[in-house]
Each structure stands twice: as C-alpha cells, then as structure tokens.
N, CA, C and O atoms as CSV, one atom per row, in Angstrom:
chain,resi,resn,atom,element,x,y,z
A,1,UNK,N,N,-15.944,-32.043,-11.802
A,1,UNK,CA,C,-14.736,-32.818,-12.471
A,1,UNK,C,C,-13.777,-31.246,-12.129
A,1,UNK,O,O,-14.278,-30.188,-11.750
A,2,UNK,N,N,-12.785,-31.425,-12.311
A,2,UNK,CA,C,-11.796,-30.465,-12.430
A,2,UNK,C,C,-11.171,-29.789,-14.155
A,2,UNK,O,O,-10.442,-30.381,-14.952
A,3,UNK,N,N,-11.478,-29.086,-14.220
A,3,UNK,CA,C,-11.501,-28.393,-15.763
A,3,UNK,C,C,-10.407,-27.748,-15.996
A,3,UNK,O,O,-9.913,-27.779,-17.123
A,4,UNK,N,N,-9.674,-26.852,-14.686
A,4,UNK,CA,C,-8.623,-26.088,-15.083
A,4,UNK,C,C,-6.838,-26.696,-15.376
A,4,UNK,O,O,-5.790,-26.156,-15.729
A,5,UNK,N,N,-7.385,-28.492,-14.885
A,5,UNK,CA,C,-6.104,-28.640,-14.952
A,5,UNK,C,C,-5.688,-29.347,-16.195
A,5,UNK,O,O,-6.654,-29.563,-16.927
A,6,UNK,N,N,-4.284,-29.874,-16.770
A,6,UNK,CA,C,-3.880,-30.363,-17.603
A,6,UNK,C,C,-3.512,-31.692,-17.264
A,6,UNK,O,O,-2.403,-31.876,-16.763
A,7,UNK,N,N,-4.353,-32.734,-17.481
A,7,UNK,CA,C,-3.541,-33.743,-17.408
A,7,UNK,C,C,-2.774,-34.831,-18.505
A,7,UNK,O,O,-2.376,-35.986,-18.353
A,8,UNK,N,N,-2.762,-33.629,-20.024
A,8,UNK,CA,C,-1.887,-34.750,-21.007
A,8,UNK,C,C,-0.492,-34.863,-20.464
A,8,UNK,O,O,0.281,-35.641,-21.023
A,9,UNK,N,N,-0.086,-34.145,-19.404
A,9,UNK,CA,C,1.436,-34.432,-18.739
A,9,UNK,C,C,1.435,-35.833,-17.935
A,9,UNK,O,O,0.360,-36.431,-17.882
A,10,UNK,N,N,2.396,-36.312,-17.400
A,10,UNK,CA,C,2.439,-37.774,-16.978
A,10,UNK,C,C,1.787,-37.438,-15.742
A,10,UNK,O,O,2.058,-36.331,-15.276
A,11,UNK,N,N,0.618,-38.504,-14.836
A,11,UNK,CA,C,-0.045,-38.645,-13.911
A,11,UNK,C,C,0.887,-39.003,-12.908
A,11,UNK,O,O,2.114,-39.102,-12.942
A,12,UNK,N,N,-0.249,-39.239,-11.677
A,12,UNK,CA,C,0.071,-39.431,-10.754
A,12,UNK,C,C,-1.032,-40.607,-10.130
A,12,UNK,O,O,-2.020,-40.874,-10.814
A,13,UNK,N,N,-0.853,-41.197,-8.999
A,13,UNK,CA,C,-2.157,-41.814,-8.360
A,13,UNK,C,C,-2.070,-41.806,-6.835
A,13,UNK,O,O,-1.109,-41.622,-6.088
A,14,UNK,N,N,-3.437,-42.075,-6.578
A,14,UNK,CA,C,-3.618,-41.245,-5.492
A,14,UNK,C,C,-5.017,-42.211,-4.947
A,14,UNK,O,O,-6.060,-42.556,-5.502
A,15,UNK,N,N,-4.385,-42.450,-3.466
A,15,UNK,CA,C,-6.255,-43.443,-3.176
A,15,UNK,C,C,-6.977,-42.867,-1.473
A,15,UNK,O,O,-6.576,-42.855,-0.309
A,16,UNK,N,N,-7.643,-42.645,-1.867
A,16,UNK,CA,C,-8.912,-41.977,-0.693
A,16,UNK,C,C,-9.670,-42.921,0.165
A,16,UNK,O,O,-10.204,-43.854,-0.435
A,17,UNK,N,N,-9.813,-42.866,1.371
A,17,UNK,CA,C,-10.233,-43.854,2.432
A,17,UNK,C,C,-11.587,-43.605,2.160
A,17,UNK,O,O,-12.364,-44.519,1.886
A,18,UNK,N,N,-12.087,-41.831,2.245
A,18,UNK,CA,C,-13.437,-41.578,2.075
A,18,UNK,C,C,-13.858,-41.460,1.119
A,18,UNK,O,O,-14.752,-40.628,0.966
A,19,UNK,N,N,-13.236,-42.526,-0.347
A,19,UNK,CA,C,-13.859,-42.389,-1.839
A,19,UNK,C,C,-14.426,-43.824,-1.793
A,19,UNK,O,O,-15.071,-44.284,-2.735
A,20,UNK,N,N,-14.112,-44.654,-0.442
A,20,UNK,CA,C,-14.656,-46.400,-1.077
A,20,UNK,C,C,-13.212,-47.088,-1.541
A,20,UNK,O,O,-13.185,-48.114,-2.221
A,21,UNK,N,N,-11.593,-46.151,-0.926
A,21,UNK,CA,C,-10.162,-46.726,-1.407
A,21,UNK,C,C,-10.075,-47.034,-2.715
A,21,UNK,O,O,-9.277,-47.883,-3.111
A,22,UNK,N,N,-11.120,-46.184,-3.753
A,22,UNK,CA,C,-10.852,-46.077,-5.159
A,22,UNK,C,C,-9.486,-45.116,-5.450
A,22,UNK,O,O,-9.222,-44.165,-4.714
A,23,UNK,N,N,-8.610,-45.504,-6.673
A,23,UNK,CA,C,-7.689,-44.716,-7.196
A,23,UNK,C,C,-7.735,-43.602,-7.890
A,23,UNK,O,O,-8.850,-43.479,-8.397
A,24,UNK,N,N,-7.246,-43.004,-8.063
A,24,UNK,CA,C,-7.564,-41.517,-7.908
A,24,UNK,C,C,-6.137,-40.952,-9.440
A,24,UNK,O,O,-5.001,-41.424,-9.500
A,25,UNK,N,N,-6.533,-40.235,-10.113
A,25,UNK,CA,C,-5.540,-39.646,-11.236
A,25,UNK,C,C,-5.266,-38.699,-10.203
A,25,UNK,O,O,-6.113,-38.381,-9.369
A,26,UNK,N,N,-3.831,-38.132,-10.241
A,26,UNK,CA,C,-3.484,-37.043,-10.064
A,26,UNK,C,C,-2.420,-36.210,-10.972
A,26,UNK,O,O,-1.676,-36.840,-11.724
A,27,UNK,N,N,-2.378,-35.342,-10.928
A,27,UNK,CA,C,-0.954,-34.008,-11.293
A,27,UNK,C,C,-0.370,-34.543,-10.240
A,27,UNK,O,O,-0.718,-35.038,-9.169
A,28,UNK,N,N,0.840,-34.267,-10.947
A,28,UNK,CA,C,2.162,-34.302,-10.353
A,28,UNK,C,C,2.123,-33.051,-9.101
A,28,UNK,O,O,2.562,-33.210,-7.962
A,29,UNK,N,N,1.733,-32.283,-9.427
A,29,UNK,CA,C,1.765,-31.091,-8.253
A,29,UNK,C,C,0.315,-30.734,-7.429
A,29,UNK,O,O,0.074,-29.776,-6.694
A,30,UNK,N,N,-0.667,-32.012,-7.882
A,30,UNK,CA,C,-1.516,-31.789,-6.925
A,30,UNK,C,C,-1.719,-32.740,-5.752
A,30,UNK,O,O,-1.338,-33.885,-5.508
A,31,UNK,N,N,-2.547,-31.732,-5.045
A,31,UNK,CA,C,-3.042,-33.289,-4.193
A,31,UNK,C,C,-4.741,-33.897,-4.118
A,31,UNK,O,O,-5.471,-34.524,-3.350
A,32,UNK,N,N,-4.771,-33.374,-5.195
A,32,UNK,CA,C,-6.246,-34.210,-5.190
A,32,UNK,C,C,-6.655,-34.770,-6.797
A,32,UNK,O,O,-6.056,-34.418,-7.814
A,33,UNK,N,N,-7.732,-35.649,-6.754
A,33,UNK,CA,C,-7.986,-36.047,-7.596
A,33,UNK,C,C,-8.652,-35.642,-8.436
A,33,UNK,O,O,-9.741,-35.126,-8.184
A,34,UNK,N,N,-8.043,-35.801,-10.009
A,34,UNK,CA,C,-9.027,-35.186,-10.782
A,34,UNK,C,C,-10.859,-34.745,-10.756
A,34,UNK,O,O,-11.680,-33.971,-11.250
A,35,UNK,N,N,-10.763,-35.484,-10.130
A,35,UNK,CA,C,-12.515,-35.339,-9.686
A,35,UNK,C,C,-12.610,-34.480,-8.616
A,35,UNK,O,O,-13.754,-34.287,-8.204
A,36,UNK,N,N,-11.669,-33.890,-8.033
A,36,UNK,CA,C,-11.710,-32.771,-7.031
A,36,UNK,C,C,-11.966,-33.360,-5.442
A,36,UNK,O,O,-12.439,-32.779,-4.465
A,37,UNK,N,N,-11.376,-34.971,-5.620
A,37,UNK,CA,C,-11.675,-35.734,-3.998
A,37,UNK,C,C,-9.811,-35.376,-3.352
A,37,UNK,O,O,-8.825,-35.257,-4.079
A,38,UNK,N,N,-9.833,-35.307,-2.251
A,38,UNK,CA,C,-8.275,-35.140,-1.800
A,38,UNK,C,C,-8.290,-36.461,-1.406
A,38,UNK,O,O,-9.191,-37.098,-0.859
A,39,UNK,N,N,-6.618,-36.969,-1.927
A,39,UNK,CA,C,-6.208,-38.434,-1.539
A,39,UNK,C,C,-5.369,-38.646,-0.016
A,39,UNK,O,O,-4.845,-37.613,0.400
A,40,UNK,N,N,-5.282,-39.273,0.419
A,40,UNK,CA,C,-4.705,-40.016,1.120
A,40,UNK,C,C,-3.261,-40.089,0.934
A,40,UNK,O,O,-2.508,-39.458,1.675
A,41,UNK,N,N,-2.786,-40.902,-0.117
A,41,UNK,CA,C,-1.875,-41.521,0.092
A,41,UNK,C,C,-1.087,-41.633,-2.085
A,41,UNK,O,O,-1.323,-42.382,-3.033
A,42,UNK,N,N,-0.518,-40.877,-1.946
A,42,UNK,CA,C,0.221,-41.413,-3.730
A,42,UNK,C,C,1.045,-42.136,-3.992
A,42,UNK,O,O,1.952,-42.334,-3.184
A,43,UNK,N,N,1.006,-42.785,-5.234
A,43,UNK,CA,C,1.524,-43.812,-5.872
A,43,UNK,C,C,2.164,-42.850,-7.217
A,43,UNK,O,O,1.656,-41.834,-7.691
A,44,UNK,N,N,3.735,-43.700,-7.737
A,44,UNK,CA,C,4.110,-43.406,-8.813
A,44,UNK,C,C,3.105,-44.386,-9.568
A,44,UNK,O,O,2.876,-43.934,-10.690
A,45,UNK,N,N,2.672,-45.152,-9.411
A,45,UNK,CA,C,2.014,-46.577,-10.466
A,45,UNK,C,C,0.736,-46.260,-10.095
A,45,UNK,O,O,0.491,-45.325,-9.332
A,46,UNK,N,N,-0.171,-47.033,-10.622
A,46,UNK,CA,C,-1.357,-47.380,-10.404
A,46,UNK,C,C,-1.532,-48.539,-9.551
A,46,UNK,O,O,-1.113,-49.672,-9.784
A,47,UNK,N,N,-2.357,-48.051,-8.282
A,47,UNK,CA,C,-2.830,-49.397,-7.602
A,47,UNK,C,C,-3.510,-50.238,-8.180
A,47,UNK,O,O,-4.569,-50.000,-8.759
A,48,UNK,N,N,-2.912,-51.431,-8.073
A,48,UNK,CA,C,-4.293,-52.100,-9.356
A,48,UNK,C,C,-4.662,-52.913,-8.468
A,48,UNK,O,O,-5.145,-53.833,-9.128
A,49,UNK,N,N,-4.792,-53.296,-6.912
A,49,UNK,CA,C,-5.767,-53.747,-6.197
A,49,UNK,C,C,-6.824,-53.002,-6.305
A,49,UNK,O,O,-7.940,-53.506,-6.179
A,50,UNK,N,N,-6.690,-51.965,-6.503
A,50,UNK,CA,C,-8.368,-50.482,-6.265
A,50,UNK,C,C,-8.969,-50.344,-7.558
A,50,UNK,O,O,-8.375,-50.581,-8.610
A,51,UNK,N,N,-9.937,-50.028,-7.482
A,51,UNK,CA,C,-10.944,-50.030,-8.971
A,51,UNK,C,C,-10.603,-48.411,-8.773
A,51,UNK,O,O,-10.467,-47.794,-7.716
A,52,UNK,N,N,-10.491,-47.827,-10.438
A,52,UNK,CA,C,-10.110,-46.804,-10.526
A,52,UNK,C,C,-11.401,-45.286,-10.671
A,52,UNK,O,O,-12.550,-45.666,-10.900
A,53,UNK,N,N,-11.280,-44.301,-10.593
A,53,UNK,CA,C,-11.835,-43.709,-9.964
A,53,UNK,C,C,-12.691,-42.918,-11.189
A,53,UNK,O,O,-12.305,-41.896,-11.757
A,54,UNK,N,N,-14.160,-43.769,-11.499
A,54,UNK,CA,C,-14.984,-43.190,-12.928
A,54,UNK,C,C,-14.807,-41.436,-13.130
A,54,UNK,O,O,-14.226,-40.824,-14.027
A,55,UNK,N,N,-15.619,-40.870,-11.811
A,55,UNK,CA,C,-15.171,-39.613,-12.433
A,55,UNK,C,C,-13.490,-38.728,-12.852
A,55,UNK,O,O,-13.178,-37.755,-13.539
A,56,UNK,N,N,-12.898,-39.530,-12.160
A,56,UNK,CA,C,-11.018,-39.363,-12.645
A,56,UNK,C,C,-10.943,-39.828,-13.954
A,56,UNK,O,O,-10.380,-39.087,-14.760
A,57,UNK,N,N,-11.547,-41.277,-14.488
A,57,UNK,CA,C,-11.410,-41.547,-15.574
A,57,UNK,C,C,-12.167,-41.281,-16.938
A,57,UNK,O,O,-11.932,-41.747,-18.052
A,58,UNK,N,N,-13.123,-40.412,-16.532
A,58,UNK,CA,C,-13.914,-39.637,-17.559
A,58,UNK,C,C,-13.678,-37.988,-17.682
A,58,UNK,O,O,-13.955,-37.355,-18.701
A,59,UNK,N,N,-13.077,-37.361,-16.379
A,59,UNK,CA,C,-11.982,-36.085,-16.633
A,59,UNK,C,C,-10.934,-36.415,-17.341
A,59,UNK,O,O,-10.827,-35.642,-18.293
A,60,UNK,N,N,-9.991,-37.324,-17.312
A,60,UNK,CA,C,-8.894,-37.532,-17.940
A,60,UNK,C,C,-8.964,-38.107,-19.534
A,60,UNK,O,O,-7.964,-38.062,-20.251
A,61,UNK,N,N,-10.074,-38.574,-19.940
A,61,UNK,CA,C,-10.384,-39.107,-21.276
A,61,UNK,C,C,-11.210,-38.039,-21.893
A,61,UNK,O,O,-11.743,-38.075,-23.003
A,62,UNK,N,N,-11.244,-37.003,-20.942
A,62,UNK,CA,C,-12.118,-36.029,-21.778
A,62,UNK,C,C,-11.112,-34.495,-21.861
A,62,UNK,O,O,-11.244,-33.520,-22.602
A,63,UNK,N,N,-10.195,-34.754,-20.876
A,63,UNK,CA,C,-8.936,-33.554,-21.289
A,63,UNK,C,C,-8.062,-34.366,-22.403
A,63,UNK,O,O,-7.766,-33.705,-23.398
A,64,UNK,N,N,-7.733,-35.363,-22.369
A,64,UNK,CA,C,-7.279,-35.971,-23.704
A,64,UNK,C,C,-7.749,-35.803,-24.799
A,64,UNK,O,O,-7.123,-35.306,-25.735
A,65,UNK,N,N,-8.860,-36.173,-24.844
A,65,UNK,CA,C,-9.448,-36.336,-26.183
A,65,UNK,C,C,-10.461,-35.624,-26.398
A,65,UNK,O,O,-11.465,-36.243,-26.750
A,66,UNK,N,N,-10.539,-34.501,-26.304
A,66,UNK,CA,C,-11.392,-33.315,-26.749
A,66,UNK,C,C,-12.453,-33.613,-27.948
A,66,UNK,O,O,-12.166,-33.934,-29.102
A,67,UNK,N,N,-14.128,-33.373,-27.227
A,67,UNK,CA,C,-14.831,-33.746,-27.937
A,67,UNK,C,C,-15.381,-32.004,-29.148
A,67,UNK,O,O,-16.098,-31.867,-30.139
A,68,UNK,N,N,-14.444,-30.938,-28.200
A,68,UNK,CA,C,-14.476,-29.862,-29.565
A,68,UNK,C,C,-13.179,-30.188,-30.886
A,68,UNK,O,O,-12.494,-29.287,-31.372
A,69,UNK,N,N,-13.095,-31.376,-31.202
A,69,UNK,CA,C,-11.688,-31.288,-32.004
A,69,UNK,C,C,-12.761,-31.616,-33.061
A,69,UNK,O,O,-13.611,-32.452,-32.754
A,70,UNK,N,N,-12.801,-31.062,-34.222
A,70,UNK,CA,C,-13.109,-31.524,-35.526
A,70,UNK,C,C,-12.963,-32.860,-35.748
A,70,UNK,O,O,-11.826,-33.320,-35.640
A,71,UNK,N,N,-14.143,-33.805,-36.124
A,71,UNK,CA,C,-13.891,-34.831,-36.533
A,71,UNK,C,C,-14.182,-35.508,-37.670
A,71,UNK,O,O,-14.314,-36.393,-36.824
A,72,UNK,N,N,-14.408,-35.978,-38.679
A,72,UNK,CA,C,-14.821,-36.629,-40.023
A,72,UNK,C,C,-15.632,-36.800,-39.701
A,72,UNK,O,O,-15.734,-37.238,-38.555
A,73,UNK,N,N,-16.838,-36.554,-40.547
A,73,UNK,CA,C,-17.718,-36.908,-41.265
A,73,UNK,C,C,-18.390,-38.500,-40.968
A,73,UNK,O,O,-18.565,-39.101,-42.028
A,74,UNK,N,N,-18.696,-39.094,-40.037
A,74,UNK,CA,C,-19.430,-40.409,-39.709
A,74,UNK,C,C,-19.912,-40.829,-40.275
A,74,UNK,O,O,-19.645,-41.984,-40.607
A,75,UNK,N,N,-21.075,-40.065,-40.813
A,75,UNK,CA,C,-22.459,-40.636,-41.843
A,75,UNK,C,C,-21.722,-41.658,-42.630
A,75,UNK,O,O,-20.498,-41.660,-42.768
A,76,UNK,N,N,-22.542,-42.523,-43.135
A,76,UNK,CA,C,-22.150,-43.280,-44.140
A,76,UNK,C,C,-23.122,-43.373,-45.316
A,76,UNK,O,O,-24.253,-43.852,-45.241
A,77,UNK,N,N,-22.576,-42.881,-46.366
A,77,UNK,CA,C,-23.930,-42.618,-47.525
A,77,UNK,C,C,-24.151,-44.242,-48.111
A,77,UNK,O,O,-23.369,-44.878,-48.818
A,78,UNK,N,N,-25.274,-44.609,-47.652
A,78,UNK,CA,C,-25.946,-46.247,-48.339
A,78,UNK,C,C,-26.492,-46.014,-49.753
A,78,UNK,O,O,-27.401,-45.190,-49.852
A,79,UNK,N,N,-25.913,-46.836,-51.222
A,79,UNK,CA,C,-27.099,-47.074,-51.781
A,79,UNK,C,C,-27.195,-47.854,-52.346
A,79,UNK,O,O,-26.283,-48.591,-52.720
A,80,UNK,N,N,-28.676,-47.969,-52.662
A,80,UNK,CA,C,-29.133,-49.242,-52.722
A,80,UNK,C,C,-29.325,-49.538,-53.900
A,80,UNK,O,O,-29.395,-48.547,-54.626
A,81,UNK,N,N,-29.505,-51.014,-54.674
A,81,UNK,CA,C,-29.198,-51.380,-55.850
A,81,UNK,C,C,-30.428,-51.511,-56.255
A,81,UNK,O,O,-31.143,-51.570,-55.256
A,82,UNK,N,N,-31.339,-51.626,-57.685
A,82,UNK,CA,C,-32.290,-51.888,-57.886
A,82,UNK,C,C,-32.314,-53.178,-58.586
A,82,UNK,O,O,-33.387,-53.677,-58.923
C-alpha cells in the first residue's frame, strides 16, 4: 500500500487489465492506484461494472479514517443487581 499519498482530496478511478479488470482509486496527479498497481484507463466516476480493488479500498479507508486518532473508551460498564 502507498502510505505517502493523501487520498482525502478528490479521487479519480482507473482500471487495470493486469489486475483482473478491477476499479482502482487514484489521486488526480497519479497514474497508479493506491495499491501501487499501474492503471490502463482513467475515469472521473467509478466504473460500476467493475469490482473495486480491495487493496485500494483498504488504503483509502485507512488514510481517511486513521486509527491513530484518539477514540473514546468503548468499554461498557455493566452492573448487575442482586
């Protein structure tokens, strides 16, 4: 996965025949997907007939929703009554 790119900006889409025809997430200035796969064709909108590359999807979600952010305590306190 590419970690030095910032997909929080508007993204483009691309397809690659070498990756099973999957739709890849691209940054506007890039010619490779977020997964690092080169693309053959660029699109402004997502090509709906093609499955989304899981590596691109994971890289996008990881960049937009970082786990380093402080999350509230998700533990629940349970009290039983006798």
